[in-house]
N, C-alpha and C positions, 0 to 999 in steps of 0.2 A: 456383501458390504458395498455401499454406494460410494464410489470414488470417481473423480474426474481423471482424464488422461494426464500424464506427467507434463506434457508439452502445452497443455491448455492454461492460459493465463487470463482469468475472467476480469472483465472491466467492472462489472456490477454483481450484486448478489443474485439478481435475476439470471444473469449469464451463467453464474456458477451453478445455480439450481438446475437450469436448463441443460447444461453440459453433463452434470452428474446423472440426471434422470435419463437423458438421451443415451448416454453410454451404457447405463444399466439395462435399458430396453434393448439396445442393439446386441448386448452380450447375453440377453435372455436371463439376466439376474432378476429383473422384473419381468414376469412371465405374462403371456397373453391372458387377459381377463383379471389380472391382479388389480385390486383396488388401490387407488392412490389417495390416501387420506391426508388432507392438507396439513392439519395440525401435527400429525405424527411425522410426516416428512420434514416439516419445518423445524420441529424439535430435534430430529436426527441430524439435520444439516446446520442447525443454528441460524435459521433464516425465518423472518417474519412471514405472515400470511400473504401480504401484498406482492412481494417478488415471487413467492412460490406460486401464487395464482397466475401471475403473468407468465411464468415459465411453463405452466401446464397449458395455457392458451397457445403458446408458441408450438408446443408439442402436438396439440390438437390440430393446428393448422398444417402440420407436416404429416398427419395421419398416424402418429404414434400413440395418441391418447384419444379416448372417447369421453366426452363430458355430457352428462345428462342433468339439466337443471333440477335442483332440489334433491338430487340423488347422489351425485358425485362423479368422480373421474375413475376410469379404469384404463389399463393398457389395452390398446386395440387388439382385436383377435387376428389370427392368421388362418389361412386356408391353403391346403396343399395344392389346390388348383392354381393358386397364384404363381407357383413355380414356373408354369408355362407362360403365363402372362408377362411376368417380370423379365424372364429370360428373352422373350421375343423383343420386348422393348429395349433391353440392353443391347441386343444384337443390332437393331436398327440405329440406335444412338451411337454405338461404337463404329459402325460402318461410316456414318456421317462424320464422326470425329476423325477417323483416319483420312477420309477424303479431304476435309478442311485442313488437317495437319499437313498433308502433302504439299499444300500451297505455301506453307510457312516454316516447316521444320528445318532446323539447321544441323550441321555436323555435331555441334555441342549437344543438341537435343537428342540426337541418335545415340551419342556416347552415354548420356544420362540413362536412356532406356536400356542400353546394353549392360550398364553397371547394375541397374535395378534387377534385370533378368538374371544376371550372374549371382547376385546376392540371394535371389529367390531359389536358384538352383542349389546353392550351398545350404540353405535352410531346409530344403526338401531332402537333401542327402543326409542331413543330421537328424531328420525325423521331426523337425519343429514345424508341424503343420499349422499350428495356431498363428505363428508369426508369418508363415508363408501366405496364409489367407489374408492377413492384414496388408502385406506388401502386394498381393494380387489386386486388392482394391486400389492401392497407390498407383500401380501400373496403369490400370484403366482410367483413373482420374488424371493421370499424367497425359495420356493421349488426348483426353477432352480438353485439358488446359492448353495443349499445343495448337488447338483449333482457334484459340483466341475468341471464342464465342461464349459469352457469359450465360446465355440461356442453355446452351448445350452442356456447359460445365455444371450448371444447377440441376438440370434434369438427369444427367448421368450420375451425379452424386446421390440424388434421391433414389434412383433406381438401384444403385449399388447398396444403399442402406437397406432397402426393402429385401434385396437378395441376401444380405448378411443375416437379417432376422430369420428369413425362411430357412437358410442353410443351417444356422445354429439351432433352431428350434426343432426342425423335423429330421435333419440328417447330419448330426454332429460327427458321425463316424465314417462318412463316405470319403475315402482317401485313395481308393484303388486306381484311379485314372489320373492322379495329379501329375505323374511323370509325363504323360502324353500332353496334358494341358501346358506344362512347363515348356516342352519342346515347341508347341504351337505358339506360345508367347514369343519365344526367341525367333521363330520363323516370321512372325508378323512384323517384328522390328526390322529384320533384314529386307522384307518386302516394302516396308515404309521407306527405308533408306534408298531403295531402288525406284521409288515412285511407281510401283507396280500395283495399281488399284485393283485390277481384275484378279490377280493372284492373291492379293490380300483379302479381297471379298470372299474368295473361295475358301481360304483357310479359316476366316472368321465365321462364315456360315457353318462349315463343318464342325468347328470348335463348339459353337453354341448348340447345335443340334445333338452332337454327341453328349454334351453335358446334360441337356434336357432329358435325353433318353436314359442316361445313367440315373438321374434323380427320379425319373418316373418309375424305373424298375425298383429303386430302393424304397420309394414310398409305397409301392404295391405290396412289398414284403412286410411292411409294418402293420401291426394290428391297431385297432382303434385306441386301445389303452396305451400303446407305445407312442401314439401321437401326442399324448399329454405328459410324457415323462420329462423331467427336467433334463436339459441338454448337458452333455459332457464336453468332450473336446470338439472344437470347431475346425472344419476344413472345407475345401471346395473351391 
């Protein structure tokens, strides 16, 4: 079912259509290759074709949708090779984010991150990996925001969105190393508080390389048919 997040308050019908479709693509409710029929979507959402078309064009500009003239729109495809590409980009962006954040971060910012990590730990302990994954994205976006660099925030957000799709589509059940990831998140916060960029870079590099290796092993174990199964629970 196509729905927007509870916190989203659209200003226009185009915004609403964009948010609903974008959320469904990120959750893989709209799967790679699914056709996006303008009239059907408009009828389902109660929106006319003009704002629906504008929403699809916005999604195309972000790489979520492919539009072919006189044929129509489809959800953009995914490739497991992108796991390596997106993870490497995230690693570089996050290192820059931490480096810039060190110049500006306040005790209040550190307290906010510690609180976020604590909540993530509670979610992991309760087995709520869906919500943990959502807050994991919030953690990384928070670091980018502390850099006070708009381009870095934008690029980090887009890379995290791509990672979310890849994770949900190919590897919805990979949860075995989340405990170690959680510990590394907490360690990175303390190193940020200490302004220890060298130590932080070492932990961040180890974190991303371990995650990449874990996902590569998981992908290698999947068959071609499993690549196209509808995803279940999301984690990572």
